[in-house]
Backbone as JSON Lines, residues from 0, in Angstrom:
{"i":0,"aa":"M","n":[96.08,-28.03,173.97],"ca":[95.82,-27.83,172.56],"c":[95.61,-29.19,171.96]}
{"i":1,"aa":"T","n":[94.69,-29.52,171.19],"ca":[94.56,-30.88,170.41],"c":[95.47,-31.09,169.46]}
{"i":2,"aa":"Y","n":[96.15,-32.23,169.35],"ca":[97.23,-32.46,168.32],"c":[96.5,-32.91,167.14]}
{"i":3,"aa":"L","n":[96.74,-32.53,166.1],"ca":[96.08,-33.03,164.72],"c":[97.11,-33.44,163.83]}
{"i":4,"aa":"S","n":[96.91,-34.8,163.2],"ca":[97.82,-35.34,162.25],"c":[97.86,-34.57,161.01]}
{"i":5,"aa":"P","n":[98.58,-34.74,160.22],"ca":[98.67,-34.09,158.87],"c":[97.33,-34.29,157.93]}
{"i":6,"aa":"A","n":[96.9,-35.59,158.18],"ca":[95.72,-35.94,157.47],"c":[94.39,-35.22,157.92]}
{"i":7,"aa":"E","n":[94.37,-35.12,159.41],"ca":[93.23,-34.43,159.98],"c":[93.48,-33.01,159.62]}
{"i":8,"aa":"K","n":[94.54,-32.32,159.47],"ca":[94.68,-30.88,159.33],"c":[94.31,-30.76,157.67]}
{"i":9,"aa":"R","n":[94.59,-31.63,156.82],"ca":[94.12,-31.56,155.41],"c":[92.49,-31.47,155.35]}
{"i":10,"aa":"D","n":[91.96,-32.48,156.19],"ca":[90.63,-32.67,156.18],"c":[89.9,-31.52,156.68]}
{"i":11,"aa":"R","n":[90.7,-30.87,157.78],"ca":[89.97,-29.48,158.34],"c":[90.12,-28.53,157.33]}
{"i":12,"aa":"R","n":[91.16,-28.38,156.58],"ca":[91.18,-27.34,155.45],"c":[90.27,-27.56,154.33]}
{"i":13,"aa":"R","n":[89.91,-28.75,154.06],"ca":[89.0,-29.0,153.02],"c":[87.57,-28.63,153.41]}
{"i":14,"aa":"R","n":[87.37,-28.96,154.8],"ca":[85.9,-28.73,155.22],"c":[85.91,-27.27,155.32]}
{"i":15,"aa":"R","n":[86.82,-26.37,155.69],"ca":[86.79,-25.01,155.74],"c":[86.56,-24.39,154.36]}
{"i":16,"aa":"L","n":[87.3,-24.98,153.47],"ca":[87.32,-24.45,152.09],"c":[85.78,-24.58,151.58]}
{"i":17,"aa":"R","n":[85.21,-25.8,151.9],"ca":[83.91,-26.24,151.22],"c":[82.91,-25.14,152.09]}
{"i":18,"aa":"A","n":[82.94,-24.9,153.4],"ca":[82.17,-23.8,154.02],"c":[82.19,-22.46,153.45]}
{"i":19,"aa":"L","n":[83.55,-22.22,153.14],"ca":[83.69,-20.89,152.46],"c":[83.07,-20.77,151.1]}
{"i":20,"aa":"G","n":[83.3,-21.75,150.3],"ca":[82.72,-21.96,148.99],"c":[81.11,-21.88,148.99]}
{"i":21,"aa":"L","n":[80.58,-22.65,149.88],"ca":[79.0,-22.58,150.22],"c":[78.44,-21.09,150.53]}
{"i":22,"aa":"F","n":[79.38,-20.47,151.54],"ca":[78.96,-19.18,151.79],"c":[78.91,-18.29,150.63]}
{"i":23,"aa":"V","n":[80.09,-18.17,149.89],"ca":[80.13,-17.29,148.84],"c":[79.04,-17.51,147.67]}
{"i":24,"aa":"G","n":[78.91,-18.95,147.44],"ca":[77.78,-19.2,146.56],"c":[76.45,-18.74,146.92]}
{"i":25,"aa":"A","n":[76.24,-18.89,148.25],"ca":[74.88,-18.43,148.9],"c":[74.74,-16.97,148.63]}
{"i":26,"aa":"L","n":[75.84,-16.26,149.0],"ca":[75.75,-14.79,149.02],"c":[75.64,-14.22,147.77]}
{"i":27,"aa":"I","n":[76.15,-15.01,146.53],"ca":[75.82,-14.31,145.36],"c":[74.46,-14.62,144.99]}
{"i":28,"aa":"V","n":[74.05,-15.74,145.31],"ca":[72.56,-16.06,144.81],"c":[71.62,-15.15,145.52]}
{"i":29,"aa":"L","n":[71.83,-14.98,146.93],"ca":[70.82,-14.16,147.68],"c":[71.06,-12.64,147.33]}
{"i":30,"aa":"T","n":[72.2,-12.22,146.89],"ca":[72.33,-10.81,146.4],"c":[71.59,-10.61,145.29]}
{"i":31,"aa":"A","n":[71.49,-11.54,144.21],"ca":[70.78,-11.44,143.13],"c":[69.28,-11.47,143.38]}
{"i":32,"aa":"L","n":[69.04,-12.26,144.32],"ca":[67.45,-12.52,144.71],"c":[66.98,-11.44,145.58]}
{"i":33,"aa":"D","n":[67.9,-10.55,146.24],"ca":[67.37,-9.81,147.5],"c":[66.15,-9.11,147.1]}
{"i":34,"aa":"P","n":[66.07,-8.18,146.07],"ca":[64.91,-7.48,145.83],"c":[63.49,-8.26,145.72]}
{"i":35,"aa":"F","n":[63.65,-9.41,145.11],"ca":[62.4,-10.31,144.85],"c":[62.1,-10.81,146.28]}
{"i":36,"aa":"I","n":[63.05,-11.31,147.09],"ca":[62.7,-11.85,148.52],"c":[62.29,-10.91,149.29]}
{"i":37,"aa":"A","n":[62.62,-9.72,149.11],"ca":[62.21,-8.42,150.02],"c":[60.65,-8.19,149.79]}
{"i":38,"aa":"R","n":[60.43,-8.06,148.58],"ca":[58.86,-7.8,148.19],"c":[58.06,-9.0,148.58]}
{"i":39,"aa":"G","n":[58.7,-10.07,148.54],"ca":[57.81,-11.27,148.78],"c":[57.56,-11.61,150.16]}
{"i":40,"aa":"V","n":[58.49,-11.35,151.07],"ca":[58.21,-11.66,152.54],"c":[57.75,-10.6,153.34]}
{"i":41,"aa":"W","n":[57.89,-9.13,152.67],"ca":[57.57,-7.95,153.6],"c":[56.17,-8.02,154.17]}
{"i":42,"aa":"V","n":[55.99,-7.66,155.36],"ca":[54.61,-7.41,156.01],"c":[54.62,-5.93,156.16]}
{"i":43,"aa":"P","n":[53.66,-5.25,155.48],"ca":[53.6,-3.83,155.57],"c":[53.14,-3.25,156.88]}
{"i":44,"aa":"D","n":[52.3,-3.96,157.52],"ca":[51.92,-3.6,158.95],"c":[52.79,-3.85,159.79]}
{"i":45,"aa":"R","n":[53.8,-2.96,160.04],"ca":[55.07,-3.24,160.97],"c":[54.52,-2.93,162.36]}
{"i":46,"aa":"E","n":[53.66,-2.04,162.57],"ca":[53.14,-1.86,163.94],"c":[52.3,-2.88,164.63]}
{"i":47,"aa":"G","n":[51.52,-3.49,163.59],"ca":[50.63,-4.65,163.98],"c":[51.6,-5.77,164.33]}
{"i":48,"aa":"L","n":[52.6,-6.03,163.62],"ca":[53.7,-7.07,163.59],"c":[54.29,-6.93,165.09]}
{"i":49,"aa":"D","n":[54.69,-5.61,165.51],"ca":[55.47,-5.42,166.6],"c":[54.72,-5.84,167.86]}
{"i":50,"aa":"S","n":[53.4,-5.68,167.68],"ca":[52.46,-5.92,168.73],"c":[52.33,-7.41,169.21]}
{"i":51,"aa":"K","n":[52.71,-8.26,168.2],"ca":[52.63,-9.79,168.48],"c":[53.74,-10.31,169.17]}
{"i":52,"aa":"D","n":[53.41,-11.07,170.27],"ca":[54.43,-11.59,170.97],"c":[55.45,-12.4,170.28]}
{"i":53,"aa":"F","n":[54.77,-13.31,169.39],"ca":[55.78,-14.2,168.73],"c":[56.82,-13.39,167.87]}
{"i":54,"aa":"Y","n":[56.54,-12.43,167.11],"ca":[57.51,-11.68,166.46],"c":[58.48,-11.0,167.46]}
{"i":55,"aa":"A","n":[57.9,-10.39,168.56],"ca":[58.8,-9.56,169.44],"c":[59.85,-10.59,170.02]}
{"i":56,"aa":"T","n":[59.22,-11.75,170.49],"ca":[60.24,-12.88,171.11],"c":[61.45,-13.26,170.16]}
{"i":57,"aa":"A","n":[60.91,-13.39,168.73],"ca":[61.91,-13.79,167.64],"c":[62.99,-12.49,167.47]}
{"i":58,"aa":"R","n":[62.54,-11.38,167.51],"ca":[63.49,-10.32,167.42],"c":[64.36,-10.06,168.65]}
{"i":59,"aa":"T","n":[63.86,-10.54,169.87],"ca":[64.71,-10.4,170.96],"c":[65.81,-11.37,171.07]}
{"i":60,"aa":"I","n":[65.71,-12.55,170.22],"ca":[66.78,-13.48,170.47],"c":[68.04,-12.81,169.75]}
{"i":61,"aa":"G","n":[67.98,-11.62,168.98],"ca":[69.13,-11.07,168.64],"c":[69.66,-9.82,169.43]}
{"i":62,"aa":"A","n":[68.96,-9.71,170.62],"ca":[69.14,-8.53,171.44],"c":[70.21,-8.9,172.44]}
{"i":63,"aa":"L","n":[71.14,-7.96,172.59],"ca":[72.32,-8.18,173.52],"c":[71.96,-8.42,174.98]}
{"i":64,"aa":"W","n":[70.92,-7.68,175.32],"ca":[70.47,-7.64,176.71],"c":[70.01,-9.11,177.13]}
{"i":65,"aa":"I","n":[69.25,-9.88,176.19],"ca":[68.77,-11.09,176.72],"c":[70.02,-12.2,176.83]}
{"i":66,"aa":"W","n":[71.07,-11.85,176.03],"ca":[72.35,-12.76,176.1],"c":[72.92,-12.32,177.48]}
{"i":67,"aa":"G","n":[72.87,-11.04,177.79],"ca":[73.57,-10.72,179.07],"c":[72.86,-11.29,180.31]}
{"i":68,"aa":"A","n":[71.46,-11.41,180.17],"ca":[70.73,-12.29,181.3],"c":[71.11,-13.7,181.27]}
{"i":69,"aa":"I","n":[71.18,-14.24,180.08],"ca":[71.68,-15.71,180.04],"c":[73.07,-15.99,180.63]}
{"i":70,"aa":"T","n":[73.98,-14.94,180.24],"ca":[75.3,-15.11,180.68],"c":[75.21,-15.08,182.23]}
{"i":71,"aa":"L","n":[74.47,-14.18,182.71],"ca":[74.52,-14.16,184.29],"c":[73.84,-15.48,184.88]}
{"i":72,"aa":"A","n":[72.88,-15.97,184.25],"ca":[72.26,-17.13,184.66],"c":[73.23,-18.25,184.6]}
{"i":73,"aa":"I","n":[74.0,-18.34,183.61],"ca":[74.94,-19.45,183.63],"c":[76.19,-19.2,184.64]}
{"i":74,"aa":"Y","n":[76.6,-18.01,184.83],"ca":[77.51,-17.66,185.83],"c":[77.06,-18.03,187.22]}
{"i":75,"aa":"L","n":[75.87,-17.72,187.61],"ca":[75.27,-18.12,188.94],"c":[75.06,-19.46,189.13]}
{"i":76,"aa":"H","n":[74.92,-20.24,187.96],"ca":[74.87,-21.71,188.25],"c":[76.16,-22.47,188.23]}
{"i":77,"aa":"D","n":[77.19,-21.88,187.5],"ca":[78.5,-22.42,187.42],"c":[79.5,-21.97,188.48]}
{"i":78,"aa":"R","n":[79.4,-20.7,188.92],"ca":[80.4,-19.86,189.64],"c":[81.82,-19.82,189.14]}
{"i":79,"aa":"V","n":[81.79,-20.0,187.75],"ca":[83.07,-19.84,186.96],"c":[82.68,-19.3,185.63]}
{"i":80,"aa":"W","n":[83.61,-18.63,184.94],"ca":[83.26,-17.89,183.82],"c":[83.61,-18.5,182.54]}
{"i":81,"aa":"D","n":[83.79,-19.92,182.45],"ca":[84.12,-20.5,181.11],"c":[83.05,-20.57,180.28]}
{"i":82,"aa":"R","n":[81.99,-21.0,180.71],"ca":[80.72,-21.05,179.55],"c":[80.03,-19.63,179.66]}
{"i":83,"aa":"A","n":[79.88,-19.02,180.73],"ca":[79.25,-17.77,180.77],"c":[80.15,-16.71,179.91]}
{"i":84,"aa":"G","n":[81.4,-16.81,180.04],"ca":[82.37,-16.0,179.34],"c":[82.29,-16.21,177.83]}
{"i":85,"aa":"S","n":[82.0,-17.44,177.33],"ca":[82.07,-17.76,175.93],"c":[80.77,-17.18,175.37]}
{"i":86,"aa":"V","n":[79.68,-17.3,176.07],"ca":[78.4,-16.81,175.63],"c":[78.5,-15.22,175.61]}
{"i":87,"aa":"F","n":[79.09,-14.66,176.47],"ca":[79.15,-13.18,176.53],"c":[80.11,-12.51,175.36]}
{"i":88,"aa":"L","n":[81.23,-13.25,175.4],"ca":[82.25,-12.64,174.39],"c":[81.69,-12.85,172.96]}
{"i":89,"aa":"A","n":[81.23,-13.97,172.7],"ca":[80.75,-14.47,171.3],"c":[79.73,-13.39,170.95]}
{"i":90,"aa":"T","n":[78.73,-13.13,171.62],"ca":[77.5,-12.37,171.4],"c":[78.01,-10.85,171.24]}
{"i":91,"aa":"V","n":[78.71,-10.41,172.16],"ca":[79.15,-9.1,172.2],"c":[80.13,-8.64,171.05]}
{"i":92,"aa":"I","n":[81.11,-9.57,170.73],"ca":[82.09,-9.27,169.69],"c":[81.41,-9.44,168.48]}
{"i":93,"aa":"A","n":[80.59,-10.38,168.21],"ca":[79.67,-10.56,167.05],"c":[78.95,-9.33,166.74]}
{"i":94,"aa":"G","n":[78.23,-8.86,167.74],"ca":[77.36,-7.64,167.54],"c":[78.18,-6.46,167.16]}
{"i":95,"aa":"L","n":[79.49,-6.14,167.79],"ca":[80.37,-5.14,167.48],"c":[80.88,-5.21,166.15]}
{"i":96,"aa":"V","n":[81.35,-6.46,165.61],"ca":[81.89,-6.67,164.33],"c":[80.93,-6.25,163.33]}
{"i":97,"aa":"A","n":[79.57,-6.64,163.55],"ca":[78.44,-6.42,162.45],"c":[78.13,-4.89,162.52]}
{"i":98,"aa":"E","n":[78.31,-4.28,163.66],"ca":[77.97,-2.8,163.61],"c":[79.22,-2.21,163.15]}
{"i":99,"aa":"G","n":[80.37,-2.55,163.32],"ca":[81.61,-1.81,162.58],"c":[81.56,-2.0,161.1]}
{"i":100,"aa":"L","n":[81.27,-3.3,160.73],"ca":[81.11,-3.51,159.28],"c":[79.97,-2.68,158.45]}
{"i":101,"aa":"K","n":[78.93,-2.74,159.27],"ca":[77.68,-1.84,158.78],"c":[78.07,-0.43,158.57]}
{"i":102,"aa":"R","n":[78.91,0.14,159.17],"ca":[79.28,1.49,159.08],"c":[80.61,1.65,158.07]}
{"i":103,"aa":"T","n":[81.27,0.55,158.04],"ca":[82.42,0.76,157.06],"c":[82.03,0.54,155.61]}
{"i":104,"aa":"I","n":[81.19,-0.43,155.38],"ca":[80.6,-0.43,153.95],"c":[79.09,-0.39,153.88]}
{"i":105,"aa":"P","n":[78.72,0.96,154.04],"ca":[77.37,1.08,154.59],"c":[76.25,0.76,153.24]}
{"i":106,"aa":"R","n":[75.29,0.02,153.53],"ca":[74.24,-0.24,152.35],"c":[72.89,-0.07,153.16]}
{"i":107,"aa":"D","n":[72.07,0.51,152.43],"ca":[70.76,0.94,153.1],"c":[69.94,-0.25,153.21]}
{"i":108,"aa":"R","n":[68.97,-0.29,154.04],"ca":[67.94,-1.23,154.22],"c":[66.89,-1.33,152.99]}
{"i":109,"aa":"P","n":[66.33,-2.36,152.86],"ca":[65.4,-2.29,151.74],"c":[64.13,-1.52,151.76]}
{"i":110,"aa":"F","n":[63.61,-1.18,152.87],"ca":[62.36,-0.31,152.98],"c":[62.63,0.73,154.01]}
{"i":111,"aa":"D","n":[61.92,1.56,153.95],"ca":[61.79,2.57,155.01],"c":[60.34,2.96,155.15]}
{"i":112,"aa":"G","n":[59.84,2.62,156.38],"ca":[58.39,2.72,156.53],"c":[57.72,1.65,155.83]}
{"i":113,"aa":"E","n":[56.79,2.42,155.02],"ca":[55.85,1.58,154.08],"c":[56.28,1.82,152.74]}
{"i":114,"aa":"T","n":[57.39,2.14,152.35],"ca":[57.81,2.5,150.82],"c":[59.13,1.74,150.52]}
{"i":115,"aa":"I","n":[59.24,1.35,149.37],"ca":[60.53,0.69,148.92],"c":[61.49,1.86,148.65]}
{"i":116,"aa":"V","n":[62.56,1.99,149.48],"ca":[63.45,3.03,149.07],"c":[64.27,2.79,147.91]}
{"i":117,"aa":"H","n":[64.72,1.69,147.75],"ca":[65.5,1.26,146.49],"c":[64.99,-0.08,146.0]}
{"i":118,"aa":"G","n":[64.97,-0.21,144.67],"ca":[64.48,-1.58,144.09],"c":[65.72,-2.37,144.13]}
{"i":119,"aa":"W","n":[66.85,-1.89,144.12],"ca":[68.06,-2.68,144.28],"c":[68.86,-2.31,145.34]}
{"i":120,"aa":"H","n":[70.0,-2.69,145.44],"ca":[70.88,-2.36,146.77],"c":[71.49,-0.91,146.42]}
{"i":121,"aa":"H","n":[71.47,-0.09,147.43],"ca":[71.97,1.28,147.48],"c":[73.17,1.32,148.42]}
{"i":122,"aa":"W","n":[74.45,1.39,147.88],"ca":[75.6,1.42,148.82],"c":[75.94,3.02,148.84]}
{"i":123,"aa":"R","n":[76.38,3.44,150.11],"ca":[76.78,4.76,150.29],"c":[78.46,4.57,150.43]}
{"i":124,"aa":"P","n":[79.14,5.8,150.18],"ca":[80.6,5.86,150.17],"c":[81.14,5.09,151.43]}
{"i":125,"aa":"L","n":[82.32,4.43,151.28],"ca":[83.02,3.89,152.25],"c":[83.2,4.61,153.57]}
{"i":126,"aa":"F","n":[82.97,4.14,154.81],"ca":[83.14,4.84,156.06],"c":[82.07,5.8,156.33]}
{"i":127,"aa":"S","n":[81.19,6.25,155.37],"ca":[80.16,7.2,155.69],"c":[79.41,6.86,156.75]}
{"i":128,"aa":"G","n":[79.22,5.6,156.94],"ca":[78.32,5.12,158.14],"c":[78.74,5.55,159.47]}
{"i":129,"aa":"F","n":[79.92,5.75,159.56],"ca":[80.32,6.41,160.95],"c":[79.94,7.91,161.34]}
{"i":130,"aa":"S","n":[79.53,8.63,160.2],"ca":[79.03,9.82,160.33],"c":[77.4,9.89,160.29]}
{"i":131,"aa":"N","n":[77.0,8.93,159.59],"ca":[75.45,8.92,159.56],"c":[75.01,7.46,159.54]}
{"i":132,"aa":"D","n":[74.64,6.74,160.48],"ca":[74.51,5.45,160.57],"c":[72.81,4.99,160.42]}
{"i":133,"aa":"S","n":[72.09,6.06,160.05],"ca":[70.62,5.74,159.93],"c":[70.27,4.92,158.66]}
{"i":134,"aa":"N","n":[69.38,3.83,159.12],"ca":[68.82,3.1,157.84],"c":[69.89,2.1,157.23]}
{"i":135,"aa":"L","n":[70.93,1.86,158.01],"ca":[71.95,0.76,157.5],"c":[71.54,-0.76,157.81]}
{"i":136,"aa":"G","n":[71.78,-1.39,156.79],"ca":[71.23,-2.85,156.97],"c":[72.34,-3.89,156.87]}
{"i":137,"aa":"M","n":[73.42,-3.8,156.2],"ca":[74.45,-4.78,155.95],"c":[75.54,-4.79,156.73]}
{"i":138,"aa":"P","n":[75.8,-5.71,157.56],"ca":[75.09,-6.91,157.92],"c":[73.97,-6.68,158.93]}
{"i":139,"aa":"S","n":[73.17,-7.78,159.14],"ca":[72.11,-7.82,160.44],"c":[72.98,-7.94,161.6]}
{"i":140,"aa":"S","n":[72.95,-7.0,162.57],"ca":[73.65,-7.24,164.0],"c":[72.69,-8.18,164.72]}
{"i":141,"aa":"H","n":[71.29,-8.07,164.52],"ca":[70.45,-9.17,165.29],"c":[70.86,-10.55,164.93]}
{"i":142,"aa":"A","n":[71.1,-10.71,163.61],"ca":[71.42,-11.93,163.13],"c":[72.64,-12.62,163.68]}
{"i":143,"aa":"A","n":[73.74,-11.6,163.75],"ca":[74.94,-11.87,164.26],"c":[74.88,-12.35,165.68]}
{"i":144,"aa":"V","n":[74.21,-11.52,166.5],"ca":[74.16,-11.83,167.93],"c":[73.33,-13.17,168.16]}
{"i":145,"aa":"A","n":[72.3,-13.22,167.4],"ca":[71.59,-14.45,167.62],"c":[72.13,-15.78,167.32]}
{"i":146,"aa":"F","n":[72.97,-15.69,166.28],"ca":[73.63,-16.79,165.82],"c":[74.83,-17.26,166.73]}
{"i":147,"aa":"A","n":[75.51,-16.2,167.01],"ca":[76.69,-16.39,168.13],"c":[76.24,-17.03,169.38]}
{"i":148,"aa":"G","n":[75.17,-16.3,169.92],"ca":[74.67,-16.89,171.29],"c":[74.05,-18.37,171.09]}
{"i":149,"aa":"C","n":[73.16,-18.51,170.02],"ca":[72.52,-19.95,169.95],"c":[73.45,-20.93,169.5]}
{"i":150,"aa":"L","n":[74.56,-20.74,168.91],"ca":[75.45,-21.77,168.4],"c":[76.57,-22.1,169.63]}
{"i":151,"aa":"V","n":[76.78,-21.11,170.47],"ca":[77.56,-21.43,171.62],"c":[76.65,-22.35,172.46]}
{"i":152,"aa":"M","n":[75.44,-22.01,172.8],"ca":[74.64,-22.8,173.62],"c":[74.4,-24.08,172.93]}
{"i":153,"aa":"A","n":[74.29,-24.26,171.58],"ca":[74.26,-25.56,171.0],"c":[75.37,-26.38,171.26]}
{"i":154,"aa":"A","n":[76.52,-26.05,171.42],"ca":[77.72,-26.61,171.78],"c":[77.65,-27.13,173.14]}
{"i":155,"aa":"F","n":[77.17,-26.34,174.12],"ca":[77.06,-26.69,175.5],"c":[75.78,-27.79,175.6]}
{"i":156,"aa":"M","n":[74.86,-27.69,174.87],"ca":[73.62,-28.62,174.84],"c":[73.34,-29.14,173.62]}
{"i":157,"aa":"P","n":[74.36,-30.24,173.14],"ca":[74.4,-30.76,171.94],"c":[73.04,-31.38,171.66]}
{"i":158,"aa":"R","n":[72.27,-31.97,172.6],"ca":[71.17,-32.82,172.36],"c":[69.96,-31.84,171.96]}
{"i":159,"aa":"A","n":[70.02,-30.53,172.3],"ca":[69.16,-29.38,171.92],"c":[69.73,-28.61,170.8]}
{"i":160,"aa":"R","n":[70.76,-28.87,170.12],"ca":[71.4,-28.08,169.1],"c":[70.3,-27.59,167.99]}
{"i":161,"aa":"W","n":[69.42,-28.58,167.5],"ca":[68.4,-28.21,166.6],"c":[67.49,-27.04,167.2]}
{"i":162,"aa":"L","n":[67.08,-27.01,168.42],"ca":[66.21,-26.02,168.91],"c":[67.17,-24.68,168.85]}
{"i":163,"aa":"F","n":[68.2,-24.53,169.16],"ca":[68.98,-23.32,169.12],"c":[69.19,-22.77,167.6]}
{"i":164,"aa":"W","n":[69.47,-23.85,166.82],"ca":[69.58,-23.36,165.3],"c":[68.3,-22.67,164.95]}
{"i":165,"aa":"G","n":[67.21,-23.42,165.22],"ca":[65.77,-22.96,164.88],"c":[65.61,-21.49,165.53]}
{"i":166,"aa":"L","n":[65.99,-21.37,166.66],"ca":[65.92,-20.12,167.14],"c":[66.68,-18.94,166.44]}
{"i":167,"aa":"A","n":[67.91,-19.3,166.24],"ca":[68.62,-18.15,165.35],"c":[68.0,-18.02,164.12]}
{"i":168,"aa":"I","n":[67.67,-19.03,163.36],"ca":[67.09,-18.77,161.92],"c":[65.68,-18.04,162.23]}
{"i":169,"aa":"L","n":[64.99,-18.27,163.15],"ca":[63.54,-17.62,163.54],"c":[64.0,-15.82,163.67]}
{"i":170,"aa":"C","n":[65.0,-15.69,164.41],"ca":[65.42,-14.23,164.49],"c":[65.77,-13.61,163.03]}
{"i":171,"aa":"A","n":[66.56,-14.33,162.35],"ca":[66.89,-13.83,161.1],"c":[65.61,-13.48,160.08]}
{"i":172,"aa":"V","n":[64.68,-14.55,160.23],"ca":[63.47,-14.39,159.42],"c":[62.69,-13.25,159.77]}
{"i":173,"aa":"S","n":[62.66,-13.02,161.23],"ca":[61.9,-11.68,161.65],"c":[62.5,-10.54,161.19]}
{"i":174,"aa":"R","n":[63.82,-10.31,160.79],"ca":[64.3,-9.31,160.33],"c":[63.94,-8.96,158.85]}
{"i":175,"aa":"L","n":[63.52,-9.96,158.11],"ca":[63.09,-9.99,156.79],"c":[61.71,-9.52,156.67]}
{"i":176,"aa":"V","n":[60.93,-9.94,157.49],"ca":[59.25,-9.81,157.29],"c":[59.0,-8.28,157.49]}
{"i":177,"aa":"T","n":[59.9,-7.54,158.29],"ca":[59.52,-6.13,158.51],"c":[60.21,-5.21,157.52]}
{"i":178,"aa":"G","n":[61.07,-5.67,156.59],"ca":[61.82,-4.96,155.78],"c":[63.12,-4.25,156.33]}
{"i":179,"aa":"A","n":[63.42,-4.79,157.46],"ca":[64.52,-4.17,158.09],"c":[65.84,-4.72,157.38]}
{"i":180,"aa":"H","n":[65.94,-5.71,156.77],"ca":[67.09,-6.36,156.17],"c":[66.62,-7.13,154.74]}
{"i":181,"aa":"F","n":[67.85,-7.08,153.94],"ca":[67.8,-7.99,152.83],"c":[68.24,-9.28,153.26]}
{"i":182,"aa":"A","n":[67.84,-10.43,152.44],"ca":[68.27,-11.9,152.77],"c":[69.8,-11.95,152.96]}
{"i":183,"aa":"S","n":[70.47,-11.09,152.09],"ca":[71.89,-11.31,152.21],"c":[72.57,-10.67,153.41]}
{"i":184,"aa":"D","n":[71.74,-9.56,154.01],"ca":[72.24,-8.94,155.17],"c":[72.22,-10.01,156.47]}
{"i":185,"aa":"V","n":[71.16,-10.74,156.48],"ca":[71.08,-11.93,157.53],"c":[72.02,-13.01,157.18]}
{"i":186,"aa":"L","n":[72.23,-13.27,156.03],"ca":[73.26,-14.36,155.82],"c":[74.75,-13.91,156.41]}
{"i":187,"aa":"V","n":[75.02,-12.8,155.97],"ca":[76.43,-12.27,156.43],"c":[76.39,-12.06,157.93]}
{"i":188,"aa":"G","n":[75.41,-11.5,158.53],"ca":[75.2,-11.43,160.02],"c":[75.19,-12.91,160.61]}
{"i":189,"aa":"G","n":[74.69,-13.63,160.03],"ca":[74.68,-15.15,160.56],"c":[76.06,-15.72,160.5]}
{"i":190,"aa":"A","n":[76.65,-15.59,159.42],"ca":[78.07,-15.96,159.37],"c":[78.97,-15.31,160.18]}
{"i":191,"aa":"I","n":[78.86,-14.14,160.52],"ca":[79.69,-13.56,161.52],"c":[79.39,-14.18,163.03]}
{"i":192,"aa":"G","n":[78.18,-14.38,163.36],"ca":[77.86,-14.99,164.5],"c":[78.4,-16.49,164.64]}
{"i":193,"aa":"W","n":[78.23,-17.12,163.63],"ca":[78.75,-18.53,163.4],"c":[80.39,-18.6,163.72]}
{"i":194,"aa":"W","n":[81.01,-17.66,162.99],"ca":[82.58,-17.68,163.14],"c":[82.81,-17.35,164.62]}
{"i":195,"aa":"W","n":[82.32,-16.32,165.37],"ca":[82.74,-16.12,166.69],"c":[82.17,-17.27,167.53]}
{"i":196,"aa":"A","n":[81.16,-17.73,167.45],"ca":[80.62,-18.91,168.15],"c":[81.76,-20.11,167.99]}
{"i":197,"aa":"R","n":[82.16,-20.39,166.81],"ca":[83.1,-21.33,166.67],"c":[84.45,-21.04,167.28]}
{"i":198,"aa":"F","n":[84.83,-19.7,167.32],"ca":[86.04,-19.12,167.98],"c":[86.03,-19.56,169.45]}
{"i":199,"aa":"F","n":[85.05,-19.22,170.16],"ca":[84.99,-19.29,171.59],"c":[84.55,-20.64,172.3]}
{"i":200,"aa":"E","n":[83.68,-21.42,171.57],"ca":[83.25,-22.61,172.01],"c":[84.41,-23.57,172.31]}
{"i":201,"aa":"P","n":[85.6,-23.65,171.53],"ca":[86.61,-24.67,171.9],"c":[87.39,-24.26,173.03]}
{"i":202,"aa":"I","n":[87.3,-22.95,173.45],"ca":[88.11,-22.55,174.55],"c":[87.65,-23.16,175.96]}
{"i":203,"aa":"V","n":[86.22,-23.38,175.94],"ca":[85.58,-23.95,177.1],"c":[86.07,-25.41,177.36]}
{"i":204,"aa":"P","n":[86.35,-25.89,178.38],"ca":[86.76,-27.47,178.7],"c":[85.83,-28.23,178.37]}
{"i":205,"aa":"D","n":[86.1,-29.52,178.08],"ca":[85.21,-30.5,177.62],"c":[84.06,-30.77,178.6]}
{"i":206,"aa":"R","n":[84.35,-30.6,179.84],"ca":[83.48,-30.75,180.84],"c":[82.35,-29.93,180.95]}
{"i":207,"aa":"A","n":[82.46,-28.76,180.28],"ca":[81.61,-27.62,180.43],"c":[80.31,-27.95,179.34]}
{"i":208,"aa":"R","n":[79.79,-28.98,179.49],"ca":[78.48,-29.26,178.7],"c":[77.39,-29.36,179.86]}
{"i":209,"aa":"L","n":[76.24,-28.57,179.44],"ca":[75.18,-28.5,180.16],"c":[74.41,-29.83,180.46]}
{"i":210,"aa":"G","n":[74.29,-30.55,181.47],"ca":[73.69,-31.79,181.44],"c":[72.33,-31.69,182.04]}
């Protein structure tokens, strides 16, 4: 365990408070702008979009199965579970947390098919998502998984961190253009993924950087 001086601990607390403040501020702003962003970026021809390789690839970044394959590849390369385990646990737990939160405080997606279901947010009763989880959008589990996996990989490959950040953001944007999520949905999902990536990445020894 790394020793931190009192000054370093204070600095860490300040950074965390700043990050929390930025997140809360962004969430308030995006929540207010959600309906306008949703209408502005929505692509009505979802079937046509689904057929495009670029969109399908962006969406897949948030799929657990792709991170399962990456986990296996890292394990076969390392023959130990430190890096592979971090990727696996960060993505799976981020996805489970997002799905659990989605059912606990259920909020509908912005669109259903080719129609706007609600001009504003529509919340269902607490915990009702466990009995009916159809059309729930808050938070985006794809964004949670994508950010968890990409940010752990960014820690392992720091020279390529901007590539991984870009892939995570690309997945988040892909959920907006089809009307699957509000912007605030992907923000919260991304924050969940970021948290679990930060939680598991320090567990890995310093040697575990992909060279």
